[in-house]
C-alpha positions as CSV (number, residue, x, y, z in Angstrom):
1,M,116.1,101.1,91.0
2,W,113.1,99.5,89.7
3,A,110.8,102.1,89.2
4,Q,113.1,103.8,87.0
5,T,113.5,100.7,84.8
6,V,109.8,100.0,84.5
7,C,109.8,103.8,83.9
8,Q,112.1,103.6,80.9
9,R,110.1,101.1,79.3
10,M,108.5,102.4,75.9
11,P,105.0,102.1,76.4
12,I,103.6,99.4,73.6
13,T,101.4,100.7,70.7
14,Q,98.4,100.0,69.4
15,A,99.7,97.9,66.2
16,E,101.7,95.6,68.6
17,L,98.9,95.3,71.4
18,E,96.0,94.6,68.6
19,P,97.5,91.0,67.8
20,L,97.8,90.1,71.3
21,I,94.0,91.2,71.6
22,G,92.2,89.5,68.7
23,W,94.6,87.3,66.8
24,A,97.1,86.3,69.5
25,T,97.9,82.5,69.9
26,P,99.0,80.6,73.1
27,D,102.4,80.7,71.9
28,G,102.2,84.6,71.5
29,T,102.4,84.4,67.6
30,V,100.4,85.9,65.5
31,D,98.3,84.3,62.5
32,G,99.7,85.9,59.2
33,A,96.2,85.8,57.1
34,C,94.8,87.8,60.0
35,R,97.4,90.2,60.4
36,G,96.3,93.9,59.3
37,K,92.6,92.7,59.2
38,K,89.7,93.8,60.7
39,R,88.7,91.0,63.5
40,R,85.6,89.6,62.3
41,K,82.9,89.3,64.3
42,G,82.4,86.0,65.7
43,G,86.2,84.9,65.1
44,R,88.4,82.2,65.6
45,E,87.9,81.7,69.7
46,F,91.6,81.6,71.4
47,D,92.8,78.1,71.9
48,W,93.3,77.9,75.8
49,S,94.0,73.9,75.7
50,K,98.0,75.1,74.9
51,A,98.3,77.5,77.2
52,N,100.9,77.9,79.6
53,F,100.6,79.6,82.9
54,E,102.6,80.8,85.8
55,H,102.2,83.0,89.3
56,F,102.8,86.2,89.3
57,V,102.5,89.5,91.6
58,L,101.7,92.7,90.1
59,K,101.9,96.3,91.7
60,I,98.9,98.3,91.0
61,A,98.8,102.0,91.4
62,Y,95.1,103.8,91.2
63,V,93.2,106.7,91.7
64,G,89.6,105.6,93.5
65,T,87.2,108.4,92.8
66,A,85.8,107.1,89.9
67,Y,85.2,103.4,91.5
68,H,83.5,101.7,94.4
69,G,86.5,100.4,96.0
70,L,89.1,97.6,94.8
71,A,86.8,94.7,94.9
72,W,84.8,93.1,92.3
73,Q,81.4,93.2,93.4
74,E,78.7,90.5,92.5
75,P,76.8,91.2,90.5
76,E,78.8,93.7,89.2
77,C,76.5,96.7,89.4
78,C,78.9,99.6,89.8
79,P,82.8,100.3,88.7
80,T,85.3,98.8,90.6
81,V,89.2,99.1,90.0
82,E,89.1,94.7,90.0
83,A,86.5,94.7,86.8
84,Q,88.9,97.2,85.0
85,L,91.7,94.9,86.3
86,F,89.7,91.8,84.7
87,A,88.3,93.5,81.5
88,A,92.0,94.2,80.9
89,L,93.7,90.9,81.8
90,T,90.7,89.2,79.5
91,K,91.1,91.2,76.8
92,T,95.1,90.6,76.3
93,C,94.3,87.1,76.8
94,L,96.5,86.7,79.6
95,I,94.0,84.9,81.7
96,R,90.8,82.5,81.0
97,D,88.6,84.0,83.4
98,R,87.8,85.8,87.1
99,Q,87.3,82.3,88.3
100,S,90.1,80.8,87.0
101,C,93.2,82.7,87.9
102,S,94.0,81.7,91.3
103,Y,93.5,85.2,92.3
104,S,94.5,87.4,96.1
105,R,94.7,90.7,97.0
106,C,96.6,92.5,99.2
107,G,94.6,95.9,100.7
108,R,91.0,95.9,99.9
109,T,90.5,99.7,99.6
110,D,87.2,101.1,99.9
111,K,85.3,103.7,97.8
112,G,86.9,106.8,96.8
113,V,90.2,105.5,98.2
114,H,93.4,105.7,96.2
115,A,96.9,103.4,96.2
116,A,100.3,104.3,95.1
117,G,101.5,100.7,95.8
118,N,98.6,97.3,96.5
119,Y,99.5,94.1,94.9
120,V,97.4,91.3,93.3
121,A,98.6,87.9,92.7
122,L,97.6,85.4,90.0
123,Q,98.2,83.1,87.1
124,L,99.0,84.5,84.1
125,R,99.7,82.9,80.5
126,V,103.1,83.1,79.4
127,R,105.0,82.0,76.5
128,P,105.8,78.3,76.1
129,A,109.6,77.0,75.8
130,K,111.3,77.3,72.7
131,D,111.3,73.5,73.0
132,G,108.0,73.0,73.5
133,S,108.6,71.3,77.0
134,G,106.5,73.9,78.7
135,S,106.7,77.5,79.8
136,C,109.3,79.7,78.9
137,D,112.5,81.0,81.1
138,A,111.1,84.0,83.6
139,T,113.6,86.3,81.7
140,D,111.7,85.8,78.3
141,D,108.1,86.5,80.5
142,Y,105.6,89.1,77.9
143,D,106.1,92.9,79.1
144,Y,102.7,92.7,81.2
145,V,103.0,96.4,82.7
146,S,103.1,97.5,78.9
147,M,100.3,94.8,77.9
148,L,98.1,95.5,80.4
149,N,98.6,99.5,80.6
150,G,97.9,99.9,77.0
151,V,94.2,98.3,77.5
152,L,93.4,99.7,81.3
153,P,91.9,103.8,81.8
154,V,94.7,106.2,82.9
155,D,93.2,106.0,86.6
156,V,94.6,102.4,86.9
157,R,98.4,101.6,86.7
158,I,100.6,98.3,86.4
159,L,103.5,99.6,88.1
160,A,105.5,96.5,88.1
161,A,105.3,92.8,87.4
162,M,107.2,89.6,88.3
163,R,106.5,86.0,89.1
164,A,106.3,85.2,92.7
165,P,108.4,83.2,95.1
166,A,106.6,79.8,96.4
167,G,103.1,80.2,98.0
168,F,102.8,83.8,97.3
169,D,99.6,85.0,98.3
170,A,99.2,89.1,98.0
171,R,97.1,88.9,101.4
172,F,98.7,86.6,103.9
173,S,102.2,87.1,102.6
174,C,102.2,91.1,103.4
175,K,104.2,92.1,106.5
176,Y,102.3,95.5,107.0
177,R,100.9,98.4,104.9
178,C,101.2,101.8,105.3
179,Y,98.5,104.6,104.8
180,Q,98.6,108.4,104.4
181,Y,96.1,110.7,105.1
182,Y,96.1,114.4,103.5
183,F,94.0,116.4,105.1
184,P,93.6,120.4,103.9
185,F,95.5,122.7,107.0
186,N,93.4,124.7,108.9
187,G,95.0,125.9,111.3
188,E,95.5,122.5,113.1
189,D,98.1,122.5,116.2
190,F,100.4,119.1,114.6
191,E,102.5,118.9,117.8
192,R,99.1,118.1,119.7
193,M,98.3,115.8,116.9
194,R,101.7,114.0,117.1
195,Q,101.5,113.8,120.8
196,A,97.9,111.8,120.2
197,A,99.1,109.6,117.2
198,Q,101.9,108.3,119.2
199,L,99.4,106.9,122.0
200,F,98.3,104.5,118.7
201,V,101.5,102.7,118.4
202,G,102.0,98.8,119.8
203,E,99.0,96.0,119.7
204,H,95.6,97.6,120.9
205,D,91.9,97.3,120.5
206,F,90.8,99.3,118.0
207,R,86.9,98.9,118.2
208,N,86.2,102.5,119.1
209,F,88.3,103.6,115.6
210,C,87.0,101.6,113.1
211,K,83.4,100.3,111.6
212,M,82.9,97.3,113.4
213,D,81.9,94.3,111.1
214,V,80.9,91.4,113.3
215,E,80.1,89.5,110.7
216,N,84.0,88.8,109.4
217,V,85.8,89.8,112.4
218,T,86.1,89.0,115.9
219,N,89.0,90.0,117.0
220,F,89.7,94.0,116.7
221,R,93.5,94.2,118.2
222,R,95.9,95.6,115.8
223,R,99.5,96.5,116.1
224,I,100.3,100.0,115.1
225,L,103.9,99.9,114.1
226,S,104.7,103.6,113.6
227,V,102.9,107.1,113.1
228,S,104.1,110.5,111.5
229,V,102.1,113.8,111.5
230,E,103.8,116.3,109.1
231,S,103.6,119.5,107.1
232,R,103.0,119.1,103.1
233,P,103.6,121.6,100.8
234,C,100.4,123.9,99.1
235,Q,98.8,124.1,102.8
236,V,98.1,120.3,102.9
237,G,99.0,118.1,106.1
238,E,99.9,114.4,106.4
239,F,99.3,111.6,108.7
240,A,101.3,108.7,108.1
241,V,100.6,105.2,109.8
242,T,102.1,102.0,109.5
243,G,100.7,98.7,110.8
244,V,100.9,95.1,111.0
245,A,97.1,95.0,109.2
246,F,93.8,97.3,109.5
247,L,90.2,96.7,110.6
248,W,87.2,98.6,108.0
249,H,87.8,102.6,108.3
250,Q,90.4,102.3,110.8
251,V,92.8,104.7,109.7
252,R,89.8,106.8,108.8
253,C,88.2,107.0,112.4
254,M,91.8,107.5,113.7
255,T,92.4,110.5,111.6
256,A,89.2,111.9,112.5
257,V,89.9,112.1,115.8
258,L,93.1,113.1,115.7
259,L,91.8,116.2,113.4
260,L,89.3,117.0,116.5
261,V,92.9,117.2,118.4
262,G,94.5,119.4,116.5
263,Q,91.5,121.5,116.4
264,G,91.5,121.8,119.9
265,L,88.6,120.4,120.2
266,E,89.7,117.3,122.2
267,E,93.0,116.7,124.0
268,P,95.2,114.3,123.0
269,S,94.3,112.0,125.9
270,I,91.3,111.3,124.4
271,V,92.9,108.2,121.9
272,A,94.2,106.4,125.2
273,E,90.5,107.3,126.4
274,L,88.7,105.4,123.2
275,L,91.8,102.8,123.2
276,D,90.3,101.7,127.1
277,V,87.8,99.4,125.7
278,Q,87.0,98.7,129.5
279,K,86.2,101.8,130.6
280,R,84.8,102.5,127.0
281,P,83.6,99.5,125.8
282,C,81.2,101.4,123.1
283,K,82.4,103.9,120.4
284,P,81.0,107.4,120.1
285,L,78.9,108.6,117.7
286,Y,81.6,111.1,115.0
287,D,81.8,111.1,111.8
288,Q,85.0,109.3,110.1
289,A,87.6,111.5,108.1
290,D,86.2,112.0,104.0
291,E,87.4,109.2,101.7
292,T,89.2,111.2,99.2
293,G,92.1,111.8,101.4
294,L,93.6,108.6,102.1
295,V,95.9,106.9,99.9
296,L,97.6,103.0,100.6
297,R,101.4,104.2,100.2
298,D,102.7,101.0,99.8
299,C,102.8,97.0,101.5
300,G,105.8,95.1,102.8
301,F,106.8,91.6,101.4
302,E,110.0,89.4,101.7
303,G,111.0,88.5,98.3
304,I,109.3,91.3,96.3
305,P,112.2,93.4,94.5
306,F,109.9,96.6,93.7
307,A,108.0,96.2,97.3
308,P,109.4,97.7,101.0
309,S,110.6,94.8,103.0
310,L,111.9,94.3,106.6
311,P,112.1,96.1,108.7
312,P,109.5,98.5,108.0
313,P,110.0,101.9,107.2
314,A,108.9,104.8,109.6
315,A,105.7,106.2,108.7
316,G,105.6,109.5,106.5
317,T,109.7,108.9,105.2
318,M,108.7,107.4,102.2
319,D,108.8,108.8,98.7
320,G,106.2,110.5,97.2
321,A,103.9,113.4,98.8
322,A,106.7,113.8,101.0
323,S,109.6,114.7,98.6
324,V,107.4,117.0,96.8
325,S,108.0,120.8,96.5
326,T,106.5,123.3,94.4
327,D,110.2,124.3,92.8
328,S,109.7,120.6,91.3
329,W,106.4,122.1,89.3
330,D,108.4,123.7,86.3
331,V,110.8,120.5,85.9
332,P,109.6,119.0,82.9
333,S,108.6,115.1,83.6
334,A,110.7,111.9,82.8
335,A,110.2,110.5,79.4
336,P,106.4,109.3,79.2
337,S,105.5,105.6,79.9
338,S,102.7,103.3,79.8
339,V,103.1,103.8,83.7
340,A,103.8,107.4,84.2
341,E,101.8,109.5,81.5
342,G,98.2,109.4,82.0
343,L,98.6,109.8,86.4
344,C,100.8,113.0,85.7
345,R,98.3,114.6,83.2
346,M,96.0,113.8,86.0
347,R,98.5,115.5,88.2
348,A,98.8,118.6,86.1
349,Q,94.9,118.8,85.6
350,A,94.5,118.9,89.7
351,R,97.3,121.4,90.1
352,R,95.1,123.6,87.8
353,M,92.2,122.8,89.4
354,V,93.7,123.9,92.5
355,A,94.1,127.2,91.1
356,V,90.6,127.8,90.4
357,H,89.8,126.7,93.6
358,E,91.7,128.8,95.5
359,C,90.5,131.9,93.0
360,L,87.0,131.1,93.8
361,A,87.4,130.8,97.5
362,S,89.4,133.8,97.8
363,V,86.7,135.8,96.1
364,A,84.1,133.9,98.4
365,A,86.1,134.9,102.0
366,I,86.4,138.6,100.6
367,A,82.5,139.0,99.7
368,T,81.9,137.5,102.9
369,N,84.2,139.0,105.0
370,T,85.5,136.0,106.4
371,S,89.3,135.0,106.3
372,A,90.1,131.6,104.5
373,K,90.9,130.3,108.0
374,D,87.7,130.8,109.6
375,A,85.7,129.5,106.1
376,G,86.7,126.0,106.0
377,R,85.4,125.4,109.9
378,S,82.4,124.3,111.2
379,K,80.3,126.2,112.8
380,R,78.4,123.7,115.0
381,A,79.4,123.8,118.7
382,H,81.6,120.7,119.5
383,T,80.4,117.8,121.8
384,P,83.0,116.4,123.6
385,L,83.1,112.7,122.6
386,L,82.6,111.2,125.9
387,Q,79.5,113.0,125.9
388,R,77.8,111.8,122.9
389,A,75.7,109.1,122.2
390,V,77.5,105.8,121.2
391,C,77.1,103.0,119.0
392,P,76.1,99.6,120.4
393,S,78.7,97.8,121.9
394,L,80.2,94.9,120.5
395,E,78.9,92.0,123.2
396,E,75.1,94.0,122.0
397,K,76.3,93.5,118.5
398,Q,77.3,89.8,118.6
């Protein structure tokens, strides 16, 4: 499998990376006079006039906790995933600058949201052909995965790279997107949640399940292909949804309403009520689900071997948390690689913190004479959604 192939690559060493960063020439060779020396301040500039470029697609994963979303922000006033990505690309001399590399992204994730399979496309520098006639053959491309992971932070990883098909655009070539939302199990009735979630399937107007961006969006109809609600190891629930495209905060709003249904505070029919925008043109005021549980699991494309293709896999059936059990926790990981090593280390730290939090919560529950089940529940009286104040309608906002 492509993942095994990628993970088996040896990570690029600092000694191998240094020439690419400091003294590389467009043909990938290194100036022998500079080998082994520290780069002097104001050293030779990279000669871009001889560089050749081809269009590539990169599959990326990241832990979004430390970032204000994926997209670069102008001016750069807060950390983003793309800021880290472009810093790595320029440091390794794979692009000249952000503006000239024909960049496109697939899923524009928000602050704190994670991705296990997002995609970007851009022009990358390639080796020149051996006869000097232009670009090299694809089989002789640089090992972009190792090069970039060697300079990226551990919470941003390149999973795979390949030359993109003709006309490929990471956003508009995408056929569907798969999201998974993880929530701590607090006694929710999963069967009620499944009944409600099935009402999302099909094409509907989701204006009551999103944050309306009326400046950029005029059509709020979106098509949901499949949904699932399942229990996962370690007292965690998962809401998985696959759709052609999604609105701003749509998955988090869908999850919030499903959790109210699972807690017995709303009936499953509330989903159908809110999808009927003729009857309910205004969105009730409610809090969306916390961003820390949301993962862009993967995106579907045709002609990309390391991306799922058509037909779309059913929601909740992709590998990952769905296939993890506590039995695998004591099994040694595969050999470290530039892809897996940092994320595996973060996973080990997270497991330790789970145990710490479990210890603290259990002591607190005993001290206050409450059960762990009741401790996580809100004590506020619930006001039914259809009895709450509402946001302005789409027509009022326009």
